[in-house]
Phi, psi and omega in degrees: 000131176267143181286145177290126180261143175283133177275142173291147182302141184295315182249117175287128179279126172284146174301125179295334185301320187294316183294315177302318181295319181294315183295316182296321176300316181295316180296314180295321182293316180296319177298319177297316178298317177297317180298317182292321180296313182296315182295319178296324177292325179284330179284313189265349184284000000 
């Protein structure tokens, strides 16, 4: 008789923290760029 072996999960779950951190970084940096651009246009415009 063969012992039941545990199969590894078919889809390995990636840690969600990494994706969220990258997305958050992109959103924050884009927001900062927009705020800087608007403020520069208001000052020099």
